[in-house]
C-alpha positions in Angstrom: 113.7 8.2 -2.8 110.9 8.5 -0.4 111.2 8.1 3.1 108.6 6.7 6.0 105.8 9.3 6.8 106.4 11.8 9.4 103.1 12.9 11.4 105.0 15.8 12.5 105.3 17.4 9.1 101.5 16.5 8.5 100.9 18.2 11.6 102.9 21.3 10.9 100.8 21.7 7.3 97.7 21.3 9.3 98.5 23.7 11.6 99.6 26.0 9.4 96.4 25.4 7.5 94.6 26.4 10.7 96.4 29.6 11.1 95.9 30.6 7.4 92.0 31.1 7.9 92.4 32.6 11.3 94.9 35.0 9.8 92.5 35.8 6.8 95.3 35.0 4.8 93.5 32.2 2.5 91.7 29.2 2.3 92.1 25.9 4.5 95.5 24.7 2.8 99.1 24.7 3.3 102.1 22.2 2.8 105.3 21.8 3.9 108.4 20.5 1.9 110.9 18.2 3.5 114.1 16.7 1.9 116.2 14.1 4.4 114.0 14.4 7.2 114.5 18.1 7.3 111.8 20.9 6.4 112.8 22.8 3.8 109.8 25.2 3.0 106.2 25.8 4.0 103.3 27.5 2.3 99.8 28.4 3.0 97.0 29.0 0.6 97.0 32.8 -0.3 94.4 33.2 -3.3 92.1 35.8 -1.8 95.1 37.9 0.0 97.1 38.1 -3.2 94.1 37.9 -5.9 96.4 35.0 -7.2 94.1 31.8 -8.3 97.4 29.8 -8.5 98.4 30.7 -5.1 97.6 27.0 -3.7 99.4 26.2 -0.3 101.3 23.6 -2.6 102.5 25.7 -5.1 103.5 28.7 -2.5 105.3 25.7 -0.8 107.1 24.7 -4.1 107.7 28.0 -5.0 109.7 28.7 -1.6 111.4 25.4 -1.4 112.8 26.3 -5.1 113.9 29.5 -3.9 115.3 28.2 -0.6 117.2 25.4 -2.6 118.0 27.8 -5.8 116.7 24.9 -8.1 113.7 24.3 -10.2 113.5 20.8 -9.3 112.7 19.2 -5.7 113.8 15.4 -6.6 114.6 13.8 -3.2 111.7 16.0 -1.8 108.4 15.1 -0.2 105.3 17.3 0.5 103.1 17.0 3.5 99.8 19.0 2.3 97.0 19.2 4.9 94.4 18.2 1.9 94.6 15.8 -1.2 96.3 18.2 -4.1 93.8 19.9 -6.5 94.6 19.2 -10.2 96.6 22.3 -10.3 98.9 21.1 -7.6 99.1 17.9 -8.2 100.7 18.7 -11.7 102.8 21.2 -10.2 104.2 18.4 -7.6 104.9 16.5 -10.8 106.5 19.2 -12.5 108.8 19.5 -9.7 109.5 16.1 -9.2 109.0 15.5 -6.0 109.3 11.9 -4.4 106.2 11.4 -2.3 103.3 13.1 -1.6 101.5 12.6 2.0 97.8 14.3 2.3 95.7 15.1 5.4 92.0 15.3 4.2 91.0 14.0 1.2 89.0 15.4 -2.1 85.7 14.3 -0.5 86.5 16.1 2.4 87.1 19.2 0.5 84.0 18.6 -1.3 82.3 18.5 1.9 83.6 21.9 2.8 82.9 23.8 -0.6 86.1 23.1 -2.5 84.6 20.8 -5.2 87.1 20.1 -7.9 85.2 17.3 -9.5 84.1 19.6 -12.5 88.0 19.7 -13.3 88.5 16.0 -13.2 85.6 16.0 -15.5 86.6 18.9 -17.8 90.1 17.5 -18.4 88.4 14.1 -19.9 86.7 16.0 -22.6 87.8 17.0 -25.7 88.9 20.5 -25.6 85.9 21.6 -28.1 83.4 20.2 -25.4 85.1 21.9 -22.1 83.2 24.7 -20.6 85.9 27.1 -21.8 86.6 26.6 -25.6 90.3 25.9 -26.4 91.0 26.8 -30.2 94.4 26.5 -31.8 95.3 29.1 -33.9 98.7 29.7 -35.5 100.5 26.5 -35.1 103.3 26.9 -37.2 104.4 30.0 -36.3 104.3 29.3 -32.7 106.4 26.2 -33.3 109.3 28.4 -34.4 109.3 29.2 -30.5 110.3 25.1 -30.2 112.7 25.4 -33.1 115.2 28.2 -31.4 114.7 26.4 -28.2 116.2 23.0 -29.7 119.0 24.8 -31.4 120.0 26.8 -28.4 123.5 25.9 -27.1 123.0 27.2 -23.4 119.2 26.0 -22.7 118.9 24.2 -19.4 116.5 21.2 -19.9 114.2 20.3 -17.5 
């Protein structure tokens, strides 16, 4: 359950984003994950320093929080992020099942600074055959064997 927003955690995310660019580690994005009013983990963008296009501030914070809590579910946690999450980060936050998102800058602020994700939202609305990167389904029945194996696995961990 989400608590009232705490500006202290947002200020930490903003400071971390600024520290990150001054250190040359990555872009101006960072996030803090909180549970029960306590900071669990933080993360900053490290795309350019790690050559990892998925190493956004929110994703790094999620990875760190999951490592600290020894779980893949962040139910009961909230994320404070210096900027409104991009589509990838938003999806990661939903996959982590967090309770709330608090953000500083918005999409328009990010676009004005050269980080425009509008094209991604537009791409997602298109059918797969009309997207910039074409997607073609291959070997569906063979691929579904993995799902069949998953469904009968007695020791599987549902998520």
